[in-house]
C-alpha positions in Angstrom: -45.5 -6.0 -63.1 -47.0 -7.1 -59.8 -50.0 -8.7 -61.6 -47.6 -10.6 -63.9 -45.5 -11.9 -61.0 -48.6 -12.8 -59.0 -50.2 -14.6 -61.9 -46.9 -16.5 -62.7 -46.7 -17.6 -59.0 -50.3 -18.6 -59.0 -49.8 -20.7 -62.2 -46.7 -22.3 -60.8 -48.5 -23.2 -57.5 -51.4 -24.6 -59.5 -49.1 -26.7 -61.8 -47.2 -28.1 -58.8 -50.5 -29.0 -57.2 -49.9 -26.8 -54.2 -53.4 -25.4 -54.5 -56.1 -27.7 -53.3 -59.7 -27.7 -54.4 -61.6 -29.7 -51.8 -64.6 -31.7 -52.8 -63.8 -31.7 -56.5 -62.7 -34.8 -58.3 -62.8 -34.0 -62.1 -59.4 -32.6 -63.1 -60.8 -31.2 -66.3 -63.4 -29.2 -64.3 -60.7 -27.9 -62.1 -58.5 -26.9 -65.0 -61.3 -25.1 -66.9 -62.3 -23.3 -63.6 -58.6 -22.2 -63.1 -58.4 -20.9 -66.6 -61.6 -18.9 -66.2 -60.4 -17.5 -63.0 -57.0 -16.4 -64.5 -58.8 -14.8 -67.5 -61.0 -12.9 -65.1 -58.0 -11.7 -63.1 -56.1 -10.6 -66.2 -59.1 -8.7 -67.5 -59.3 -6.5 -64.3 -57.2 -3.4 -63.7 -54.9 -3.8 -60.8 -54.3 -0.4 -59.3 -52.2 0.3 -56.2 -53.9 3.0 -54.2 -51.7 5.3 -52.2 -52.4 8.7 -50.7 -50.3 11.5 -49.2 -49.0 10.9 -45.7 -50.9 12.6 -42.9 -47.8 13.4 -40.9 -45.4 14.4 -43.6 -42.4 12.8 -45.3 -40.4 12.3 -42.0 -43.1 9.9 -40.7 -43.0 8.0 -44.0 -39.2 7.8 -43.9 -39.4 6.5 -40.3 -42.1 3.9 -41.2 -40.2 2.6 -44.3 -36.9 2.4 -42.5 -38.4 -0.1 -40.1 -39.1 -2.5 -42.9 -36.5 -2.2 -45.7 -33.5 -3.7 -44.0 -34.8 -5.7 -41.1 -35.5 -9.3 -40.5 -39.1 -10.3 -39.6 -38.5 -10.6 -35.9 -35.3 -10.3 -33.8 -34.3 -13.2 -31.5 -34.3 -11.0 -28.5 -38.0 -10.3 -28.9 -38.9 -14.0 -28.6 -39.2 -14.5 -24.8 -40.4 -18.2 -24.6 -41.2 -21.1 -26.7 -42.8 -24.0 -24.7 -45.9 -26.2 -24.7 -46.7 -25.3 -28.3 -46.9 -21.6 -27.5 -44.6 -18.7 -28.4 -44.3 -15.6 -26.2 -42.8 -12.5 -27.8 -42.6 -8.8 -27.2 -44.0 -6.1 -29.5 -44.3 -2.3 -29.4 -47.7 -0.8 -29.1 -47.2 2.5 -31.0 -50.5 3.9 -29.9 -49.8 3.5 -26.2 -46.0 3.9 -26.6 -45.4 0.8 -24.6 -43.7 -2.6 -25.1 -46.0 -5.5 -24.4 -45.9 -9.3 -24.6 -48.3 -11.7 -26.2 -48.5 -15.5 -26.4 -49.6 -17.3 -29.6 -50.1 -20.9 -30.6 -46.9 -21.9 -32.5 -48.9 -22.4 -35.8 -50.4 -18.9 -35.6 -47.0 -17.5 -34.8 -45.5 -19.2 -37.9 -48.4 -18.1 -40.0 -47.9 -14.4 -39.0 -44.1 -14.8 -39.4 -44.6 -16.1 -43.0 -46.9 -13.2 -43.9 -43.8 -10.9 -43.7 -41.5 -12.9 -45.9 -40.8 -11.7 -49.4 -42.1 -14.3 -52.0 -39.5 -16.0 -54.3 -38.6 -13.8 -57.3 -39.7 -10.6 -55.5 -37.2 -8.1 -54.2 -37.2 -6.0 -51.0 -38.6 -2.5 -51.4 -35.2 -0.8 -51.3 -34.5 -2.1 -54.8 -37.5 -0.3 -56.4 -38.9 3.1 -56.8 -37.2 6.4 -56.5 -34.0 5.1 -55.1 -33.6 2.0 -57.3 -29.9 1.6 -58.2 -30.6 1.8 -61.9 -32.0 5.3 -61.8 -31.1 6.7 -58.4 -28.8 9.5 -59.5 -31.2 10.7 -62.2 -34.2 10.6 -59.9 -32.6 12.4 -57.1 -31.3 15.1 -59.4 -34.8 15.5 -60.8 -36.4 15.6 -57.4 -34.0 18.3 -56.2 -34.7 20.3 -59.4 -38.5 20.0 -59.0 -38.3 20.9 -55.3 -36.0 23.8 -56.0 -34.0 23.0 -52.8 -30.4 22.5 -54.0 -28.4 21.7 -57.0 -26.9 18.3 -57.6 -23.4 19.6 -56.9 -24.3 21.0 -53.4 -26.1 17.7 -52.6 -23.1 15.6 -53.5 -20.8 17.6 -51.2 -23.0 16.8 -48.2 -22.8 13.4 -46.4 -25.8 11.1 -45.9 -25.6 11.9 -42.2 -25.9 15.6 -42.8 -28.8 15.2 -45.2 -30.7 12.9 -42.8 -30.1 15.4 -39.9 -31.5 18.2 -42.1 -34.5 16.2 -43.2 -35.5 14.5 -40.0 -33.7 16.3 -37.2 -32.3 13.0 -36.0 -28.5 12.3 -35.9 -28.2 8.8 -37.4 -24.7 8.5 -36.1 -26.0 8.3 -32.6 -27.9 5.3 -31.4 -31.3 6.3 -30.1 
């Protein structure tokens, strides 16, 4: 599905002349080159590589939670915007500190745009195990495979209780 969406976007960009081919003038040459490139891309296997998490499911849950419902950067993190430079704060997770950096406005916007979801793509919360279409069935199957609890006992517990059991964090309390 990713390959089809990517190739559709590439063709749309090519058709609307968003893509530039510097130094080439013959449009027939460009068209045949583009067709050859797309044939090559379609002929390759596109495989998403993923591996088990090093620190367990709690770490994955924490990591994913930071990205599924948030905006790219919150306003309070932007400290200054003057003289063609943007200063913003970020958290250095290795050092466990909050630091500031200043970037040229063009570089800041480039980095900002890297985090936007392309048109016709959906945020991660709509896909996978917890996709609305198959959430109940998948959760029941996971519980059965894990042998942890039945669907009935899981339904009686609140989301807050389940998260507290899984992560040890009370999501009702602001950290």
